[in-house]
N, C-alpha and C positions, 0 to 999 in steps of 0.2 A: 435768479433775480437781474439789474443793469450796469453795464458802466459802470455808471455815476452811488448805485446801490455799494456796489466793490469796490467805489475809489473811497466812499466814508471808512467801507467799517477796514481797509488796507490804514487808512490814518491814522484811525484810532486803536488798531494796531503797533503801528507805529509810534504809537505811542506813549505808547503801555511798553514794548522793548525801544524807547528811546538811552535808559541809557547802559544796555547790552552799545562795547565802540565795536564791534564790527558784525554787529547788526544790519542787514542791507537784505533789497524789495526788487525786487522787475517785475514791469508788464508783462506781462504772454497770454495775448486770445483772451485778452474782458479781465482775466483775475490773475493770478499774483501767484510769486516764484520767494518766497522767501528764505536767509542763508543768515546764519550766523556761523562764522569763523569759516566762512567758501565754501559748507558742506548746509542742504539743504530741510532746514528741517519738515519746510511747508508749507500752507501756501492756502490761498483767497478761488479756489472755483465755483461752479456753480451755482452754490443751495447759495454764496455769497457768507461761508461763515471759515472763519479759522479750523485748519483743519490741519491735525499735525502729521508724522511716523510714524508708526506703532512701531513702541520701544518700548523696554523695558524701565527705562524714570520716564514715558511720558504713561505706560499703564499708573504708576505706584503717584503720580503723579494727580491722577484724573480715575480713578481707579471706576468712579461712574458715566465716563462715557461709553458709549461703543463703535462702532465700525464703519465709516459708510465707501461709498465708488465715490472722487471726485472726475472725473467723466468715465467716460466708454472707454476701455482697453483698456485702466489705470489700476498701481495695487487698494486696496485700501487703508485706508487712518480713515485714525481719527476724531473724532470731531471734540474743538478743544471745547472743556467744560472749568476754567477759568482762567480766560479774561479776561473775569472784571480786579484780577490779583493779582498786580501784577509782580508780583515780590517773588509771589508764586511762579507766574508765570515765564523772568526768571532766570528763575533758579533750575527752575525746570529742564529749562533751550538748553543753562552748562553741560547739564549732563548730563543730558541728550549725544550733544559731538559727543563723546566716545564710542557711543553707538552708531554714528552717521556715518555712513561710507562716503569717502574722499570723491571729493570730487573731482571726478575724468577727469581726461590735460585730455585737448585734440593736438591730431599729428598736420604739422601744414603741409599746409597742400604741397603736389610734388616730393612731396618729405617718403624717402623711402625706412 
Protein backbone atom coordinates (compact mmCIF):
# COMPACT_ATOMS: atom_id res chain seq x y z
CA UNK A 1 0.00 0.00 0.00
CA UNK A 2 1.13 3.50 -0.70
CA UNK A 3 1.23 6.60 1.45
CA UNK A 4 -2.03 7.88 -0.03
CA UNK A 5 -3.93 4.72 0.85
CA UNK A 6 -2.45 4.73 4.35
CA UNK A 7 -3.45 8.39 4.74
CA UNK A 8 -7.03 7.56 3.69
CA UNK A 9 -7.14 4.61 6.10
CA UNK A 10 -5.80 6.79 8.91
CA UNK A 11 -8.49 9.39 8.21
CA UNK A 12 -11.13 6.65 8.52
CA UNK A 13 -9.61 5.31 11.75
CA UNK A 14 -9.41 8.84 13.18
CA UNK A 15 -13.08 9.37 12.37
CA UNK A 16 -14.03 6.06 14.01
CA UNK A 17 -12.10 7.07 17.14
CA UNK A 18 -13.07 10.75 17.21
CA UNK A 19 -15.09 10.26 20.43
CA UNK A 20 -11.96 9.16 22.35
CA UNK A 21 -10.63 12.37 23.89
CA UNK A 22 -7.09 11.12 24.37
CA UNK A 23 -6.66 9.53 20.91
CA UNK A 24 -3.86 10.81 18.71
CA UNK A 25 -1.62 9.52 15.95
CA UNK A 26 1.69 10.40 14.40
CA UNK A 27 3.00 9.72 10.91
CA UNK A 28 6.06 7.50 10.79
CA UNK A 29 7.87 6.14 7.71
CA UNK A 30 4.77 6.05 5.48
CA UNK A 31 2.57 4.62 8.20
CA UNK A 32 1.01 5.79 11.45
CA UNK A 33 1.38 5.00 15.14
CA UNK A 34 -1.84 5.27 17.18
CA UNK A 35 -1.95 6.31 20.83
CA UNK A 36 -4.66 6.35 23.46
CA UNK A 37 -3.85 8.33 26.60
CA UNK A 38 -0.13 8.29 25.68
CA UNK A 39 0.08 4.51 25.21
CA UNK A 40 0.58 2.90 21.81
CA UNK A 41 -2.32 0.58 20.98
CA UNK A 42 -1.69 0.01 17.29
CA UNK A 43 -1.00 1.54 13.95
CA UNK A 44 -1.16 1.39 10.19
CA UNK A 45 1.92 -0.13 8.60
CA UNK A 46 2.97 -1.63 5.24
CA UNK A 47 -0.22 -3.69 4.81
CA UNK A 48 -2.44 -0.59 5.08
CA UNK A 49 -4.60 -2.27 7.73
CA UNK A 50 -5.15 -1.12 11.28
CA UNK A 51 -3.09 -3.45 13.44
CA UNK A 52 -3.72 -3.72 17.18
CA UNK A 53 -1.35 -4.75 19.96
CA UNK A 54 -1.95 -8.28 21.17
CA UNK A 55 -3.70 -7.95 24.55
CA UNK A 56 -6.35 -9.96 26.37
CA UNK A 57 -8.93 -7.22 25.75
CA UNK A 58 -8.13 -7.14 22.03
CA UNK A 59 -8.53 -10.91 21.79
CA UNK A 60 -11.89 -10.74 23.62
CA UNK A 61 -13.22 -8.14 21.21
CA UNK A 62 -11.68 -9.71 18.10
CA UNK A 63 -11.69 -13.51 18.55
CA UNK A 64 -11.70 -13.88 14.75
CA UNK A 65 -8.46 -11.90 14.32
CA UNK A 66 -5.03 -13.30 13.50
CA UNK A 67 -1.47 -12.22 14.18
CA UNK A 68 0.73 -10.62 11.52
CA UNK A 69 4.11 -8.90 11.46
CA UNK A 70 3.68 -5.17 10.79
CA UNK A 71 7.26 -4.93 9.45
CA UNK A 72 10.48 -6.88 9.64
CA UNK A 73 11.87 -7.07 13.15
CA UNK A 74 8.63 -6.07 14.90
CA UNK A 75 6.48 -8.08 17.26
CA UNK A 76 3.27 -9.63 15.96
CA UNK A 77 0.05 -7.61 16.07
CA UNK A 78 -3.61 -8.44 15.56
CA UNK A 79 -5.47 -7.41 12.40
CA UNK A 80 -8.37 -5.20 13.48
CA UNK A 81 -11.61 -6.97 12.60
CA UNK A 82 -14.00 -4.50 14.25
CA UNK A 83 -12.89 -1.31 12.52
CA UNK A 84 -16.36 -0.61 11.13
CA UNK A 85 -18.00 -0.95 14.58
CA UNK A 86 -17.21 2.44 16.07
CA UNK A 87 -18.64 1.69 19.55
CA UNK A 88 -16.89 -1.68 20.00
CA UNK A 89 -13.60 -0.34 18.65
CA UNK A 90 -13.62 2.52 21.16
CA UNK A 91 -14.61 0.21 24.03
CA UNK A 92 -11.81 -2.21 23.13
CA UNK A 93 -9.20 0.53 23.10
CA UNK A 94 -10.38 1.88 26.46
CA UNK A 95 -10.19 -1.61 27.97
CA UNK A 96 -6.78 -2.29 26.39
CA UNK A 97 -5.24 0.77 28.02
CA UNK A 98 -4.44 -0.89 31.35
CA UNK A 99 -2.71 -3.77 29.52
CA UNK A 100 -0.48 -1.51 27.44
CA UNK A 101 3.02 -0.54 28.55
CA UNK A 102 3.45 3.01 29.77
CA UNK A 103 5.34 5.34 27.48
CA UNK A 104 9.07 5.38 28.14
CA UNK A 105 10.48 8.71 29.19
CA UNK A 106 13.58 9.87 27.38
CA UNK A 107 16.55 11.24 29.23
CA UNK A 108 17.65 14.67 28.12
CA UNK A 109 21.03 14.85 26.42
CA UNK A 110 23.77 15.55 28.90
CA UNK A 111 21.71 14.33 31.86
CA UNK A 112 23.38 11.79 34.10
